[in-house]
N, C-alpha and C positions, 0 to 999 in steps of 0.2 A: 820754481821761479826765484828771481834774484832778490827782490825787495824783502827786507827783514824787519824794518821798523820805521816809524815816523820819527825822524831824527831832529829836525828843527823847523821853526816857523819864522819867516820874515814878514814884517808888516810895513807898508808904506805910510809915512806920516811925518809931519813937521813938529808935532807937539811932543817933543822928546822929553821935556821935563815932566809933563803930565804922566807920560808912560812910566818914567822912572819912579815916580811916587806911587803909582798904582801897582806896578809889578812887584815892588818891594813890600810896601805896607799892606796891600790887600791880598796879593797872591802869596807872598813870602819868598819870591825869587831873590837872588843876589845880583846886584848891579856890578858890572865889570867895566874897566876902563877901555874905551874904544875911541874912534875918531870923533871929532866934533859934530859930524853930520849924522851920527847914529848913536843908539844906545843898545847895549847887549846885556843879557841876563843869563845866569846859571840856575840850574835846578838840581845838579848833582856833580859828579866829578868831571863832566864835560866842560870845556872852556865856554861854550855858550849853547843855549837851546832856543832862546827867543831873541830876536833883534828887531829894532824899529829903525828904519832907514829913510832919510830924506830922498835918497837916490831912487827909491822905489815909488812908483806912481801912487799918490794918495788913494786909499780905498782898495789897493791891490795887495796881494799876498804872494809869498814864495813858500812852497812846501818842499821840505828837504827829506828825501826818502833814502834810507841807508841800505847799502849792499855790503857783502862780506869783504870783497877785495877788488883789485884791479881787473881780474879775469871776469868777475861777475858784472862789473860795470861795463866792460867791453861787450859782454854777451847781451846785456840789456840794450845797449846802444845799437847793436847790430839788429836785434829783433825789431826795435822801433823803426830803424831806417828801412828795413825790409817791408814793413807795413806802411811806408810812406810818411812817417812822422819825421819832421825836421828835428835833427839833434845837433846841438852845439857843444863842442868840447871846450869848456871854459878855461881861461888862462890861469896860471898859477896865482896871479894877484887876487882873483876872485876866490880861489880855493883858500888862500890865506885869510881872506876876510871872513869866509864861512868857517874857518878853523877846521878844515879837512885836508886830506892829502890830494884828492882829485875829484872833479865833479863834471857832470854833463847837465844840460838844461834842455827842456822841451815843453810843449804845451799840451794840455788835455783838450778834448773836443770843444769845451766851452771857452778856452783861452786862459785857464789858470796856468801860471808858471810853476812847473814842477822841476825840481833838481834831484838828481840821484848822485850819491857820493859814497866814498869809502874813506877809512882812515880818520875818523873824528879825533881831534886832539883832546888830550886829557890835561886838566889844569894841574899845576904843581902845588896848589894850596887846597886846603880842606874847604868844602862848601860851607858858607855861612849864610843862612837864610835871612831875608830882610825883616821878617817878623818871627816870633818864636814858634816854630813848627817842628814836628818830628822828622820831616823830610818828604820827598816825593817818590812815588812808586814809578821808577823809570827803568834803567838798565836795559835788558834785552827787549822789554816791552815798548821802548821808545818814550817820547816825552808825553804822550797822551793820545787823544784822538781829535779829529776835526769833522765837522758836518758841513757839507757843501751842497748847494742847490743848483739844479740844471734845468734849462728849458727842454732839453731832449734827454730824458733820463735813460732811454734805451741805448742811445749811442754812448753815453757816459758809462753805463754798466758794461757794455762790450769792451770799452777801452780799459777800464780798471780791472775787470775780471779776466778777459781773454788775452789781453796784451801785457798788462802789468802783473797779472797773477794773483790779484786779491781774491780771497775766498769769502763767500757769503756766510755770515753767521745766522742772520735771520732777515726777514723782509716783510713788506706790507704792500698790498695793492689797493686797499681802501681803508679809511677815507683819504689817506695820503699814499703815494707811491714812493717807497723808500727801500734802500738796501744798506744793511750794516755789514761791513766787510773787514776781515782781519788778515794780517800777514804774520802774526805770531799768536801767542796765547791770550793776549788782550782781546776782549770780546769784539771790539772793532777799533781799527786805527783810522778809518774813514767811513762816514755815512753819506750816501748819495740820496738826495731827496728831490723829487720833481717840483718845480716852481717856475713861474713865468720868467724869472731873471736869474742870471748867474750870481752867486754870492757865497761868501763864507759866513756861516751862522755863528759857530762858536769853536773854541778850543777847550778841550777838557784837560785839567790837571788833576791827578789823583794823589791824595795824601796817604801816608802810612797809618795814621790814626784818625778815628772818627772825631775826636776832640778838636783836631786841626780844622775840620769843616765847620763844626759848631762855633768855634771861636772866631773864624773868619766871617761867619754869618752874623755873629754879634757885632762885629766891627761895622757892618752895613746898617745897623738899626738907626744910627744917627743921620743917615742919608738914604732913606728908603727909595728915593727915585732911581738909585743905582741898581735896585733889585729887579731883575727881569722875571725870574721865577722863584717861588718860595722853596724852602727846603722840602725835598721829596725823595721818593725811591722809584727808579725805573723798573719795569717788569722784564725787560730783555737782558740788559747787562747787569741788573741788580744794583746799580750805583745809587748810593745815597748822596744827594748833591743839591746845590742851588746854582743859579745862574746870575751873573752880574754884568753890568755894562762896563766897557773899557773906554779909554779916551778916543778910540776909533769906532767905526761902525761894525764892530764885531763884539761878541760876548765871550766870557770865560765861564765854563762850568767847573766848579770846585767840588770834587767828589771823593768818596771813599768806598771800598768794598766791592770793586768791580769784579764781575764774573770772568773766569777763564774758559777758553774754548779749545777744541782741537779739531783736526780735519776728519776725524772718524764720525763725528756727529753731523747728521744731515741738516741743512738749513731749515729753520722753523718759520712758519708764516704767522705774523702777528695780525690780529684782527681789531686792535684798539691802540690808540696813542696814549690812553690814560695810564697814569702811574699807579702804583700800589696805593700811594697817598701823596699829597702835596704837589709841588711843581705848579702851583697856581699861576697862570699867566703864560706858561711856556707854550702850550699847544695852540692857543690863539695866535701867538707870535709866529708860529711856523705854518699857519694857514688853516688850522682846524676850526670848525664852527664853535662859537662859545657855548658853554653848557651852564644851565642855571643851577645844577646840582652836581656834586662830585660823583664820579663813577666808583662806587664802593661795592665790593663783592668778595667772594671767597678767593682772593688773590693775595698770596703771601709766600715767602720763601725764606729759608735760613740765610743768615748773613754769611758773606764770604770773608774769611779771615785767614791771615798768614800765621804760621807757627810763631809763637812769642807775642802775638798781637791780641791774645785773649787769655782768660782764666776760666776753667770749667766751674760750673755751679752745681751744687747738689740739688736734688729734687726731680720730680717727674711731672709730666703733663699728660694724663691719660687720653684726653681727646686728641692731642697731636700725635701721640704714639699710635693710636688707632688709625688716624688718617694716613700716617706713613705706612702702616701695615697694608692698607688698601692699595697702595701704589706699587708695592713690591711684586 
């Protein structure tokens, strides 16, 4: 299938200055000069990854999905049209605003605006983060992931899986019905969750170093009302992260150490929404029943690190070595 990465996110809103302060100081993105009706932000060498636009309906979002080239874009458009999905080939003016060569737009079954594009423009200056961070894990993995809720999860799943070509990394049928889906080696670029209403829950941004996450979490301690979920670690993508409120009705997950997947591993069924530890407040927010006690058990996994992002330590752990031996 053609889609390769989650390329950009657009958010509708008029509180541009609030977003500019939040995206730079809290997340660490770089603000870039754009029209007076919008604000745009960089995460890497791309000209923009996130934009806030007054022209987009407040509360709505635009999800930009990247394909390799013009032929791939034409192939995707043709398949969508054959399936009865209305596709608009957007003018050059909008492509310029999105900082891409060419794009099409269409809607998913719940009405979310999706755009597919190729030829993302690269900036001619070095990325300068809005706060001191090591950088974001993007590149071929895209800008991160998003979680979307759908009243009809089965229709949404068929659209994203069978028509757009997303692959399931893992899924859950109870207590929530959810599908975590990938288009590259990032564990998921989109998560589909059953809920009474359509919504975007959050955007994930992933940092290169764990300290970037911890320092960002420290920045929120003076305004705890902005914390949606405490620092914790997910059991499926192994992300260590926290969630915070944005100036709009969506959240941002700031994380590190996400798991990679490939298409040779079959989807795994999850039986619990509980994290290895932490993330207090998150699961109630997405509809799980509140729990009086944390769900603590024999659930743990090695951290996921990149070459150059760690130093080996001397020493052994006989218990852990024995446990590993049992699983081989």
